[in-house]
Phi, psi and omega in degrees: 000148180233154170249118176263121179242118181238137174248118182236159178293147180307322182296335183261347189301317182298318180292321179296310182292326176298316180296319178295318177298318180300327180265011176061038175266112177292135183206165176233139180242137177231131176288135181223176178226130180292153184283316186284306184266351181057038178259157181292140174215173181227132175261124181247127181240134179218127173269122184223159173295153180307322183291343183262355186301310184297324178296317179294314179299319179298317179296320178295313181297321182297333185246010178249113188250142174276146179210159178261134176229155177271123179256124177247105184295147175285113186299334180287340184248012183288136170284147181306332181272356185282163177281149182255339182263156178302147180217154178276133182233139176274125179231169174103200190073207178214149170252123186237128174249136177240115187245143173288142177245119180285325184207146178227128177229130175247114186249000000 
């Protein structure tokens, strides 16, 4: 058994979870905030059989889109080496962790 943990952008979360529900993949979603841009994201966790991992990863990838956003740094928190003017940053897609599960209990 594996635990698939995916971090997706808030804009993509509804489509990802809808796709997982359609394929009857039980999952839990938690709202999170990214460290660098401080933008909303969602962590989705699903315990699945080893044989289902690629299907779950495919569904997450299919509904997680990369996009360009304008990042305006908070001038009060800038490191001296950081940029001071707004810049375009690529965000989105998904970060996916696949972990071995030693034991699973549903109580």
